[in-house]
All heavy atoms as an XYZ file, in Angstrom:
645
protein
N     206.886   -151.210     89.184
C     205.528   -150.678     89.151
C     205.013   -150.775     87.710
O     205.765   -150.575     86.761
C     205.542   -149.218     89.621
C     204.197   -148.558     89.517
S     204.148   -146.858     90.088
C     204.300   -147.116     91.840
N     203.760   -151.064     87.565
C     203.125   -151.128     86.249
C     203.138   -149.744     85.583
O     202.970   -148.753     86.264
C     201.682   -151.600     86.393
C     201.506   -153.024     86.837
C     200.054   -153.312     87.193
N     199.139   -152.935     86.152
C     198.415   -153.795     85.435
N     198.492   -155.079     85.688
N     197.609   -153.360     84.494
N     203.285   -149.723     84.285
C     203.356   -148.443     83.583
C     202.035   -147.656     83.693
O     202.062   -146.435     83.877
C     203.769   -148.604     82.100
C     202.744   -149.340     81.274
C     204.139   -147.278     81.478
N     200.900   -148.324     83.669
C     199.626   -147.596     83.795
C     199.507   -146.966     85.187
O     199.037   -145.829     85.316
C     198.420   -148.468     83.446
C     198.264   -149.684     84.337
O     199.236   -150.117     84.978
O     197.149   -150.261     84.351
N     199.950   -147.654     86.183
C     199.893   -147.116     87.555
C     200.878   -145.971     87.725
O     200.587   -144.977     88.357
C     200.185   -148.231     88.564
C     199.977   -147.798     89.982
C     200.097   -148.971     90.926
C     199.834   -148.538     92.378
N     199.872   -149.650     93.286
N     202.080   -146.089     87.131
C     203.036   -144.998     87.185
C     202.482   -143.717     86.564
O     202.590   -142.637     87.133
C     204.360   -145.375     86.503
C     205.327   -144.233     86.438
C     206.096   -143.931     87.547
C     205.409   -143.437     85.327
C     206.956   -142.822     87.516
C     206.263   -142.347     85.281
C     207.047   -142.039     86.395
N     201.870   -143.850     85.375
C     201.323   -142.689     84.680
C     200.258   -142.005     85.518
O     200.133   -140.760     85.542
C     200.770   -143.075     83.334
C     201.814   -143.530     82.286
C     201.116   -144.107     81.073
C     202.761   -142.407     81.926
N     199.479   -142.778     86.243
C     198.446   -142.228     87.128
C     199.058   -141.598     88.368
O     198.748   -140.484     88.751
C     197.442   -143.319     87.514
C     196.235   -142.782     88.262
C     196.338   -143.171     89.693
C     195.114   -142.696     90.450
N     195.456   -142.492     91.862
N     200.008   -142.284     89.014
C     200.638   -141.753     90.232
C     201.435   -140.479     89.959
O     201.463   -139.592     90.786
C     201.564   -142.807     90.874
C     200.783   -143.901     91.578
O     199.565   -143.888     91.640
N     201.514   -144.864     92.110
N     202.070   -140.413     88.798
C     202.844   -139.234     88.423
C     201.955   -138.113     87.918
O     202.417   -137.036     87.577
C     203.895   -139.591     87.368
N     200.656   -138.405     87.810
C     199.656   -137.461     87.354
C     199.914   -136.969     85.925
O     199.618   -135.811     85.580
C     199.506   -136.293     88.322
C     198.875   -136.739     89.652
C     198.793   -135.610     90.654
N     197.991   -135.976     91.813
C     198.381   -136.774     92.795
N     199.555   -137.363     92.748
N     197.599   -137.010     93.818
N     200.452   -137.843     85.101
C     200.596   -137.575     83.676
C     199.270   -137.819     82.999
O     198.828   -137.076     82.121
C     201.724   -138.443     83.044
C     203.065   -138.012     83.692
C     201.750   -138.280     81.530
C     204.179   -138.955     83.397
N     198.602   -138.881     83.416
C     197.235   -139.216     82.972
C     196.365   -139.300     84.242
O     196.789   -139.897     85.230
C     197.208   -140.558     82.189
C     198.040   -140.400     80.910
C     195.747   -140.917     81.837
C     198.126   -141.661     80.069
N     195.203   -138.656     84.198
C     194.416   -138.490     85.428
C     193.892   -139.773     86.052
O     193.870   -139.923     87.251
C     193.204   -137.575     85.159
C     193.587   -136.132     85.078
C     192.339   -135.264     85.026
C     192.747   -133.794     85.018
N     191.623   -132.930     85.208
N     193.471   -140.718     85.208
C     192.865   -141.954     85.743
C     193.595   -143.176     85.209
O     194.030   -143.198     84.061
C     191.364   -142.020     85.357
C     190.586   -140.920     86.034
C     189.095   -141.041     85.936
N     188.578   -142.059     85.068
C     187.750   -141.818     84.047
N     187.381   -140.600     83.758
N     187.292   -142.827     83.318
N     193.673   -144.204     86.033
C     194.376   -145.400     85.641
C     193.711   -146.114     84.480
O     194.358   -146.682     83.622
C     194.522   -146.340     86.843
C     195.415   -147.519     86.573
C     195.799   -148.197     87.859
N     196.477   -149.447     87.575
C     196.834   -150.284     88.506
N     196.550   -150.031     89.792
N     197.440   -151.416     88.227
N     192.372   -146.068     84.429
C     191.657   -146.704     83.316
C     192.018   -146.055     81.991
O     192.141   -146.731     80.984
C     190.150   -146.705     83.528
O     189.692   -145.357     83.749
C     189.744   -147.572     84.701
N     192.185   -144.739     81.994
C     192.584   -144.039     80.772
C     194.016   -144.396     80.403
O     194.330   -144.611     79.230
C     192.462   -142.482     80.964
C     191.044   -142.106     81.386
C     192.912   -141.743     79.722
C     189.978   -142.388     80.393
N     194.900   -144.511     81.383
C     196.273   -144.925     81.123
C     196.307   -146.342     80.567
O     197.063   -146.630     79.646
C     197.080   -144.855     82.424
N     195.467   -147.201     81.084
C     195.374   -148.597     80.634
C     194.904   -148.622     79.161
O     195.477   -149.314     78.332
C     194.386   -149.379     81.515
C     194.221   -150.818     81.117
C     193.279   -151.513     82.113
C     193.054   -152.939     81.748
N     191.841   -153.165     80.998
N     193.876   -147.839     78.847
C     193.383   -147.754     77.477
C     194.458   -147.239     76.518
O     194.585   -147.710     75.388
C     192.137   -146.900     77.394
C     190.905   -147.546     78.026
C     189.728   -146.615     78.120
O     189.766   -145.499     77.554
O     188.758   -146.972     78.813
N     195.198   -146.200     76.951
C     196.275   -145.631     76.111
C     197.332   -146.708     75.797
O     197.802   -146.796     74.668
C     196.906   -144.443     76.806
N     197.659   -147.504     76.781
C     198.629   -148.626     76.563
C     198.080   -149.660     75.586
O     198.783   -150.087     74.686
C     198.974   -149.285     77.880
S     199.923   -148.263     79.021
N     196.819   -150.010     75.771
C     196.200   -151.013     74.924
C     196.080   -150.538     73.468
O     196.072   -151.356     72.556
C     194.839   -151.405     75.473
C     194.913   -152.203     76.758
C     193.585   -152.424     77.439
O     192.604   -151.722     77.088
O     193.510   -153.260     78.338
N     195.976   -149.226     73.264
C     195.872   -148.664     71.924
C     197.230   -148.416     71.281
O     197.311   -147.858     70.186
C     195.059   -147.371     71.955
C     193.609   -147.583     72.344
C     192.867   -146.295     72.616
O     193.441   -145.213     72.540
N     191.602   -146.413     72.952
N     198.318   -148.759     71.988
C     199.661   -148.579     71.413
C     200.186   -147.163     71.497
O     201.097   -146.808     70.773
N     199.635   -146.352     72.388
C     200.053   -144.944     72.514
C     201.189   -144.736     73.513
O     201.694   -143.635     73.664
C     198.866   -144.074     72.906
C     197.796   -144.050     71.863
C     196.679   -143.156     72.318
N     195.607   -143.173     71.318
C     194.545   -142.408     71.406
N     194.367   -141.612     72.386
N     193.626   -142.480     70.452
N     201.552   -145.786     74.226
C     202.600   -145.675     75.247
C     203.735   -146.622     74.872
O     203.526   -147.797     74.622
C     202.059   -146.037     76.670
C     203.159   -145.950     77.703
C     200.902   -145.114     77.017
N     204.944   -146.058     74.824
C     206.138   -146.849     74.534
C     207.072   -146.762     75.716
O     207.283   -145.710     76.307
C     206.875   -146.309     73.321
C     206.139   -146.465     71.991
C     205.375   -145.192     71.642
C     207.113   -146.772     70.900
N     207.641   -147.900     76.109
C     208.630   -147.947     77.193
C     209.928   -148.441     76.567
O     210.012   -149.497     75.995
C     208.177   -148.910     78.312
C     209.262   -149.040     79.377
C     206.878   -148.462     78.927
N     210.935   -147.574     76.657
C     212.244   -147.845     76.073
C     212.126   -148.196     74.573
O     212.785   -149.114     74.088
C     212.990   -148.945     76.823
C     213.294   -148.514     78.258
O     213.579   -147.358     78.530
N     213.225   -149.464     79.172
N     211.248   -147.484     73.864
C     211.093   -147.642     72.447
C     210.214   -148.761     71.978
O     210.035   -148.960     70.782
N     209.605   -149.532     72.917
C     208.758   -150.647     72.533
C     207.335   -150.374     73.009
O     207.153   -149.864     74.125
C     209.249   -151.941     73.167
C     210.642   -152.360     72.727
C     211.062   -153.593     73.455
C     212.503   -153.933     73.114
N     213.004   -155.013     73.934
N     206.357   -150.733     72.186
C     204.964   -150.606     72.630
C     204.756   -151.422     73.896
O     205.308   -152.517     74.035
C     203.996   -151.144     71.527
C     203.693   -150.138     70.479
C     202.558   -150.586     69.582
O     201.721   -151.404     69.988
O     202.533   -150.126     68.434
N     203.986   -150.852     74.805
C     203.837   -151.550     76.093
C     202.378   -151.873     76.383
O     201.498   -151.139     76.019
C     204.436   -150.721     77.220
O     203.639   -149.573     77.436
N     202.206   -152.971     77.057
C     200.907   -153.348     77.609
C     200.775   -152.626     78.957
O     201.774   -152.190     79.555
C     200.839   -154.844     77.820
C     201.127   -155.636     76.567
C     199.848   -156.114     75.987
C     200.130   -157.049     74.825
N     199.240   -156.875     73.740
N     199.567   -152.505     79.525
C     199.394   -151.818     80.788
C     200.198   -152.439     81.943
O     200.595   -151.749     82.863
C     197.901   -151.933     81.060
C     197.272   -152.265     79.769
C     198.288   -152.942     78.938
N     200.463   -153.738     81.867
C     201.144   -154.422     82.954
C     202.669   -154.437     82.867
O     203.324   -155.040     83.731
N     203.236   -153.777     81.859
C     204.708   -153.739     81.739
C     205.303   -153.033     82.974
O     204.850   -151.970     83.371
C     205.127   -153.021     80.427
C     206.585   -152.704     80.409
C     204.737   -153.874     79.239
N     206.284   -153.663     83.555
C     206.947   -153.069     84.733
C     207.958   -152.035     84.297
O     208.746   -152.257     83.386
C     207.648   -154.179     85.535
C     206.724   -155.180     86.173
C     205.899   -154.616     87.326
O     206.440   -153.832     88.120
O     204.720   -154.968     87.434
N     207.915   -150.858     84.938
C     208.888   -149.808     84.679
C     209.765   -149.645     85.908
O     209.385   -149.970     87.011
C     208.213   -148.464     84.314
C     207.492   -148.568     82.964
C     207.266   -148.003     85.372
N     210.974   -149.105     85.661
C     211.929   -148.901     86.720
C     212.599   -147.551     86.539
O     212.484   -146.937     85.500
C     212.964   -150.045     86.715
C     213.610   -150.273     88.062
O     213.295   -149.499     89.020
O     214.422   -151.171     88.190
N     213.321   -147.125     87.515
C     214.056   -145.849     87.453
C     215.031   -145.915     86.287
O     215.720   -146.903     86.079
C     214.788   -145.564     88.784
C     213.750   -145.348     89.877
C     215.722   -144.376     88.652
C     214.320   -145.299     91.272
N     215.051   -144.840     85.484
C     215.918   -144.776     84.303
C     215.233   -145.157     83.002
O     215.783   -144.918     81.948
N     214.031   -145.743     83.073
C     213.306   -146.098     81.861
C     212.818   -144.842     81.177
O     212.470   -143.840     81.813
C     212.127   -147.019     82.160
C     212.534   -148.437     82.459
O     213.702   -148.779     82.241
O     211.671   -149.209     82.924
N     212.726   -144.912     79.835
C     212.208   -143.821     79.034
C     210.786   -144.193     78.567
O     210.598   -145.255     77.985
C     213.082   -143.563     77.788
C     214.564   -143.338     78.178
C     212.533   -142.390     76.952
C     214.813   -142.117     79.018
N     209.838   -143.333     78.872
C     208.437   -143.576     78.512
C     207.997   -142.481     77.527
O     208.203   -141.303     77.815
C     207.523   -143.556     79.744
C     206.071   -143.811     79.373
C     207.996   -144.603     80.758
N     207.408   -142.880     76.419
C     206.861   -141.932     75.455
C     205.372   -142.134     75.362
O     204.900   -143.249     75.190
C     207.506   -142.126     74.070
C     207.011   -141.128     73.070
C     207.724   -141.251     71.713
O     208.904   -141.592     71.684
N     207.021   -140.984     70.662
N     204.631   -141.027     75.497
C     203.178   -141.058     75.430
C     202.727   -140.237     74.238
O     203.199   -139.105     74.088
C     202.519   -140.515     76.704
C     203.086   -141.254     77.944
C     201.033   -140.703     76.659
C     203.983   -140.402     78.768
N     201.914   -140.802     73.360
C     201.406   -140.094     72.188
C     199.948   -139.732     72.394
O     199.102   -140.607     72.502
C     201.553   -140.987     70.936
C     203.009   -141.374     70.700
O     203.911   -140.579     70.807
N     203.226   -142.653     70.387
N     199.667   -138.438     72.435
C     198.318   -137.921     72.571
C     197.976   -137.241     71.248
O     198.290   -136.076     71.081
C     198.205   -136.862     73.683
C     198.587   -137.363     75.058
C     199.771   -136.987     75.645
C     197.696   -138.182     75.754
C     200.086   -137.405     76.904
C     198.026   -138.600     77.049
C     199.219   -138.228     77.595
N     197.385   -137.964     70.316
C     197.055   -137.363     69.017
C     198.335   -136.881     68.336
O     199.248   -137.681     68.057
N     198.449   -135.597     68.084
C     199.661   -135.026     67.457
C     200.732   -134.693     68.453
O     201.865   -134.365     68.080
C     199.304   -133.767     66.626
C     198.406   -134.094     65.455
O     198.425   -135.213     64.953
N     197.628   -133.125     65.025
N     200.407   -134.689     69.751
C     201.360   -134.358     70.785
C     202.091   -135.593     71.276
O     201.484   -136.641     71.491
C     200.646   -133.668     71.987
C     199.979   -132.397     71.567
O     200.387   -131.725     70.660
N     198.910   -132.062     72.265
N     203.388   -135.445     71.503
C     204.191   -136.531     72.061
C     204.918   -136.022     73.279
O     205.406   -134.895     73.274
C     205.198   -137.036     71.001
C     204.570   -137.687     69.832
C     205.594   -138.165     68.859
C     204.884   -138.800     67.675
N     205.816   -139.320     66.685
N     204.928   -136.842     74.315
C     205.634   -136.492     75.549
C     206.625   -137.617     75.859
O     206.219   -138.790     75.875
C     204.635   -136.342     76.693
C     205.234   -135.955     78.005
S     203.932   -135.843     79.236
C     204.725   -134.854     80.457
N     207.877   -137.255     76.051
C     208.888   -138.255     76.346
C     209.473   -137.917     77.711
O     209.919   -136.796     77.938
C     209.988   -138.210     75.274
C     210.909   -139.394     75.261
C     211.764   -139.328     74.027
C     212.499   -140.608     73.774
N     213.320   -140.527     72.563
N     209.455   -138.907     78.615
C     209.935   -138.659     79.986
C     210.927   -139.738     80.394
O     210.914   -140.851     79.855
C     208.756   -138.619     80.984
C     208.008   -139.953     81.003
C     207.812   -137.469     80.680
C     207.059   -140.119     82.155
N     211.741   -139.398     81.376
C     212.624   -140.377     82.005
C     212.167   -140.536     83.446
O     211.924   -139.534     84.156
C     214.065   -139.878     81.988
C     215.023   -140.868     82.663
C     216.467   -140.377     82.672
O     216.771   -139.357     82.051
O     217.270   -141.049     83.312
N     212.018   -141.768     83.920
C     211.537   -142.037     85.259
C     212.685   -141.814     86.225
O     213.775   -142.378     86.082
C     210.996   -143.459     85.376
C     209.817   -143.643     84.443
C     210.628   -143.777     86.822
C     209.254   -145.051     84.365
N     212.454   -140.944     87.215
C     213.471   -140.608     88.233
C     213.156   -141.277     89.550
O     214.073   -141.657     90.287
C     213.542   -139.093     88.420
C     214.015   -138.439     87.104
C     214.460   -138.703     89.573
C     213.989   -136.932     87.183
N     211.884   -141.428     89.885
C     211.487   -142.000     91.156
C     210.185   -142.785     90.997
O     209.379   -142.465     90.150
C     211.277   -140.851     92.173
C     211.000   -141.354     93.568
O     211.433   -142.460     93.907
O     210.342   -140.636     94.345
N     210.056   -143.807     91.788
C     208.841   -144.633     91.791
C     208.287   -144.690     93.206
O     209.028   -145.114     94.112
C     209.093   -146.051     91.230
C     209.457   -145.962     89.757
C     207.898   -146.932     91.470
C     209.765   -147.252     89.108
N     207.073   -144.238     93.403
C     206.452   -144.255     94.741
C     205.004   -144.686     94.599
O     204.321   -144.349     93.648
C     206.487   -142.857     95.365
O     207.834   -142.434     95.517
N     204.542   -145.418     95.600
C     203.146   -145.880     95.623
C     202.201   -144.735     95.903
O     201.165   -144.591     95.276
C     202.979   -146.980     96.671
C     203.624   -148.294     96.285
C     202.922   -148.988     95.122
O     201.696   -148.885     94.971
O     203.652   -149.646     94.364
N     202.531   -143.913     96.899
C     201.639   -142.815     97.315
C     202.432   -141.505     97.189
O     203.434   -141.326     97.851
C     201.157   -143.009     98.738
C     200.458   -144.332     98.924
N     199.205   -144.551     98.447
C     200.845   -145.485     99.497
C     198.824   -145.806     98.752
N     199.813   -146.395     99.384
N     201.938   -140.634     96.344
C     202.639   -139.389     96.056
C     201.693   -138.204     96.265
O     200.608   -138.167     95.655
C     203.150   -139.376     94.605
C     203.948   -138.114     94.323
C     203.953   -140.607     94.310
N     202.070   -137.212     97.077
C     201.276   -136.014     97.163
C     201.276   -135.267     95.842
O     202.228   -135.373     95.057
C     201.962   -135.172     98.235
C     202.938   -136.081     98.888
C     203.224   -137.218     97.963
N     200.212   -134.541     95.579
C     200.065   -133.838     94.314
C     201.241   -132.947     93.976
O     201.715   -132.923     92.835
C     198.768   -133.004     94.367
C     198.388   -132.384     93.045
C     197.058   -131.674     93.149
C     196.613   -131.148     91.810
N     195.319   -130.506     91.877
N     201.780   -132.241     94.951
C     202.874   -131.320     94.700
C     204.221   -132.028     94.463
O     205.156   -131.425     93.963
C     203.019   -130.286     95.817
C     203.225   -130.927     97.185
O     202.819   -132.075     97.376
O     203.853   -130.257     98.033
N     204.307   -133.308     94.766
C     205.565   -134.051     94.567
C     205.513   -134.934     93.307
O     206.516   -135.562     92.957
C     205.844   -134.967     95.799
C     205.947   -134.217     97.072
C     207.287   -133.552     97.182
C     207.407   -132.930     98.582
N     208.507   -132.034     98.706
N     204.373   -134.991     92.634
C     204.220   -135.889     91.497
C     205.188   -135.595     90.361
O     205.727   -136.518     89.750
C     202.778   -135.821     90.952
N     205.491   -134.324     90.101
C     206.387   -133.979     89.012
C     207.848   -134.342     89.330
O     208.666   -134.370     88.445
C     206.274   -132.520     88.652
C     204.970   -132.222     87.926
C     204.940   -130.827     87.334
O     205.782   -130.005     87.643
N     203.980   -130.575     86.489
N     208.152   -134.641     90.589
C     209.496   -135.075     90.943
C     209.755   -136.538     90.568
O     210.888   -136.990     90.720
C     209.716   -134.894     92.458
C     209.652   -133.429     92.879
O     209.817   -132.565     92.016
O     209.438   -133.193     94.093
N     208.752   -137.216     90.097
C     208.889   -138.636     89.729
C     209.470   -138.835     88.336
O     209.921   -139.903     87.991
C     207.546   -139.352     89.807
C     206.978   -139.480     91.203
S     205.388   -140.293     91.223
C     205.829   -141.952     90.753
N     209.500   -137.777     87.523
C     209.982   -137.894     86.155
C     210.611   -136.607     85.664
O     210.426   -135.538     86.255
C     208.839   -138.266     85.195
C     207.705   -137.271     85.161
C     207.700   -136.243     84.204
C     206.643   -137.306     86.045
C     206.679   -135.326     84.146
C     205.606   -136.384     86.000
C     205.640   -135.399     85.031
O     204.638   -134.474     85.000
N     211.390   -136.732     84.594
C     212.033   -135.585     83.938
C     211.563   -135.578     82.493
O     211.642   -136.618     81.804
C     213.547   -135.701     84.036
C     214.313   -134.634     83.273
C     215.798   -134.711     83.520
C     216.382   -135.948     82.901
N     217.827   -136.019     82.976
N     211.065   -134.453     82.018
C     210.606   -134.321     80.619
C     211.809   -134.203     79.728
O     212.654   -133.322     79.926
C     209.646   -133.143     80.460
C     208.383   -133.334     81.285
C     209.297   -132.970     78.978
C     207.433   -132.170     81.290
N     211.926   -135.104     78.744
C     213.028   -135.054     77.813
C     212.686   -134.191     76.607
O     213.515   -133.411     76.120
C     213.420   -136.475     77.380
C     213.827   -137.406     78.496
C     214.073   -138.798     77.979
C     215.046   -136.875     79.233
N     211.501   -134.326     76.053
C     210.970   -133.442     75.023
C     209.475   -133.642     74.958
O     208.951   -134.654     75.402
C     211.623   -133.679     73.684
C     211.253   -135.009     73.041
O     210.564   -135.802     73.646
N     211.699   -135.236     71.842
N     208.763   -132.674     74.428
C     207.313   -132.810     74.345
C     206.797   -132.315     73.013
O     207.551   -131.867     72.199
C     206.650   -132.053     75.467
O     207.087   -130.720     75.498
């Protein structure tokens, strides 16, 4: 799954266009490397998102196309924020 789509499906970022822009601005790292919006992520990958002074680091646990709102947090584990 594309990293921008994962961030939207997991409800880490509300809209896919915002997730895409964050990737294009170099604010999203996948396994320590800056990622483009189309970078494919898989279970076990580490994603770091930089929001200004805040940093969120997560590990991908599950990948699903359609996720109910209450199950979205089951897609990842927060490593540090």
